[in-house]
Backbone bond lengths (Angstrom), bond angles and torsions (degrees), N, CA, C in turn:
res aa  C-N    CA-C-N  psi(-1)  N-CA   C-N-CA  omega(-1)  CA-C   N-CA-C  phi
1 M - - - 1.551 - - 1.475 101.67 -
2 S 1.406 118.10 132.54 1.509 121.65 178.26 1.510 115.68 -81.49
3 A 1.221 118.55 170.75 1.505 121.75 179.63 1.604 110.56 -66.59
4 A 1.303 113.93 -31.72 1.491 117.48 178.18 1.563 110.11 -64.69
5 E 1.320 116.53 -42.36 1.439 122.84 179.41 1.468 110.41 -62.65
6 V 1.354 116.70 -44.59 1.445 119.88 -175.49 1.617 108.66 -65.31
7 S 1.378 113.54 -43.44 1.453 114.69 -176.29 1.518 108.81 -71.68
8 G 1.232 118.18 -29.00 1.535 122.35 -179.50 1.530 106.17 -74.95
9 A 1.317 120.62 -34.14 1.499 121.83 178.92 1.531 112.27 -70.54
10 A 1.354 112.07 -31.76 1.528 118.74 -175.68 1.554 111.86 -78.01
11 A 1.379 112.43 -26.40 1.505 117.14 178.57 1.478 112.78 -69.62
12 A 1.351 118.13 151.16 1.403 120.16 -179.13 1.539 107.87 -72.34
13 H 1.244 115.95 149.84 1.502 123.69 174.67 1.407 109.73 -66.47
14 P 1.367 121.33 137.62 1.492 117.40 -179.91 1.556 113.27 -65.43
15 R 1.320 113.76 -33.57 1.562 111.55 177.14 1.501 112.68 -66.31
16 E 1.300 118.89 -33.21 1.467 121.71 176.56 1.518 113.56 -60.82
17 A 1.290 113.87 -45.50 1.469 122.75 174.63 1.492 113.04 -58.28
18 A 1.331 114.24 -43.62 1.414 117.49 -176.65 1.514 112.21 -74.48
19 A 1.385 116.73 -21.57 1.424 119.75 -179.29 1.546 112.28 -75.45
20 L 1.384 117.31 -12.17 1.567 118.49 179.11 1.501 104.95 -71.16
21 P 1.364 111.69 148.95 1.464 117.50 172.81 1.521 112.75 -62.81
22 A 1.241 112.86 160.85 1.578 114.75 -176.89 1.427 113.15 -67.60
23 L 1.394 120.34 -24.52 1.425 118.99 178.34 1.563 112.82 -78.58
24 E 1.344 118.07 -13.96 1.428 126.45 177.40 1.507 107.94 -78.60
25 R 1.291 123.64 -21.96 1.440 121.79 -176.72 1.528 108.70 -135.50
26 P 1.325 115.28 67.77 1.500 119.99 -179.28 1.528 111.18 -66.98
27 R 1.314 117.53 153.45 1.443 123.06 -170.82 1.532 104.81 -134.31
28 G 1.264 116.39 142.25 1.491 124.31 169.81 1.552 114.42 65.73
29 V 1.237 114.59 -156.80 1.544 122.14 -171.21 1.510 104.49 -64.22
30 L 1.308 119.87 -44.09 1.489 120.02 -177.98 1.481 112.10 -58.55
31 G 1.363 117.08 -42.21 1.431 120.51 178.52 1.419 115.86 -64.33
32 A 1.374 116.25 -41.19 1.409 124.02 178.89 1.578 107.47 -61.98
33 S 1.311 116.64 -43.22 1.505 120.99 -177.00 1.529 108.03 -66.06
34 W 1.247 121.74 -34.63 1.414 123.04 -178.90 1.659 110.37 -76.00
35 R 1.313 114.40 -34.41 1.469 119.31 173.46 1.463 107.88 -62.77
36 L 1.317 118.65 -47.53 1.528 123.09 -175.73 1.481 110.56 -62.99
37 L 1.430 112.52 -43.46 1.490 115.92 179.59 1.540 111.46 -66.23
38 R 1.276 122.83 -42.22 1.394 127.36 176.45 1.559 110.07 -58.24
39 S 1.344 119.52 -46.15 1.372 125.57 -177.15 1.602 111.14 -65.61
40 E 1.331 114.63 -40.57 1.450 118.11 -178.57 1.569 109.47 -72.07
41 M 1.319 119.56 -38.04 1.412 123.83 -179.40 1.557 108.70 -67.96
42 R 1.353 113.38 -37.94 1.473 116.12 175.49 1.557 110.81 -59.92
43 L 1.334 118.56 -45.08 1.385 122.70 178.76 1.497 112.50 -61.28
44 I 1.309 117.65 -48.58 1.468 124.24 -179.41 1.498 111.62 -64.43
45 L 1.268 119.93 -51.13 1.415 120.18 -179.45 1.566 115.93 -71.09
46 G 1.271 113.51 -16.05 1.449 116.76 -174.57 1.495 112.43 -82.59
47 R 1.406 119.87 -16.61 1.343 120.37 -174.84 1.588 112.47 -90.74
48 R 1.260 115.81 137.43 1.454 119.77 -173.28 1.488 112.91 -64.97
49 R 1.330 121.03 -33.70 1.485 120.39 179.89 1.528 108.94 -67.79
50 N 1.318 116.00 -37.77 1.471 116.17 178.83 1.579 111.25 -70.41
51 Q 1.236 116.02 -37.19 1.485 116.64 172.16 1.505 114.66 -60.36
52 A 1.394 111.13 -42.07 1.467 115.72 174.65 1.569 114.74 -62.23
53 G 1.311 115.32 -37.98 1.494 121.01 176.90 1.485 110.68 -65.19
54 L 1.306 117.07 -42.03 1.493 118.95 -178.38 1.597 109.90 -67.52
55 V 1.356 117.49 -34.13 1.487 120.43 176.26 1.478 109.79 -63.78
56 V 1.359 117.81 -44.56 1.502 123.69 -177.89 1.448 104.92 -64.83
57 L 1.359 123.30 -45.69 1.475 124.25 -176.71 1.533 110.12 -65.94
58 A 1.334 121.57 -32.38 1.423 126.29 177.06 1.495 109.58 -72.68
59 A 1.264 119.15 -29.84 1.557 124.81 -176.89 1.421 111.31 -78.47
60 V 1.366 121.96 -29.63 1.394 121.41 -177.91 1.544 116.84 -58.26
61 P 1.367 119.51 -47.47 1.538 118.62 174.39 1.433 111.75 -62.35
62 A 1.375 117.83 -34.39 1.510 115.90 -178.17 1.452 110.74 -69.78
63 L 1.420 120.31 -37.35 1.414 123.91 175.35 1.498 114.80 -59.38
64 I 1.366 113.19 -42.58 1.560 122.78 179.50 1.553 103.97 -62.40
65 A 1.265 118.01 -48.86 1.497 119.66 -175.98 1.509 110.23 -65.03
66 I 1.222 120.84 -36.39 1.528 120.97 176.35 1.500 107.18 -69.61
67 A 1.353 119.44 -41.05 1.551 116.53 178.69 1.417 112.94 -62.34
68 I 1.304 115.54 -40.74 1.493 120.58 179.64 1.503 112.84 -61.39
69 R 1.358 112.60 -42.70 1.516 119.23 178.97 1.562 111.93 -65.93
70 I 1.254 114.90 -39.34 1.531 118.24 -179.24 1.481 107.86 -71.28
71 E 1.309 121.90 -48.05 1.434 124.05 -177.26 1.627 116.03 -74.26
72 G 1.308 113.38 -16.63 1.491 125.50 177.31 1.505 115.67 8.74
73 P 1.298 118.08 175.20 1.467 123.74 -170.87 1.547 111.06 -78.27
74 G 1.275 114.89 12.54 1.620 113.18 -176.96 1.433 107.90 -97.65
């Protein structure tokens, strides 16, 4: 087996690369922006304190709705 055959076998097949979804192979500035956004969201949502903060923020409207229901117009 020659060196060209080995390097050709190791390279990804063009049809396999084309089969990937567009988001899997971003290009240019837009692709870099998506990678940066995905990376930052992973950092933010991966921290326990941020998750707790999101739970608290989501609970505030629910608590207000419950208080309004209990105190009702009666």
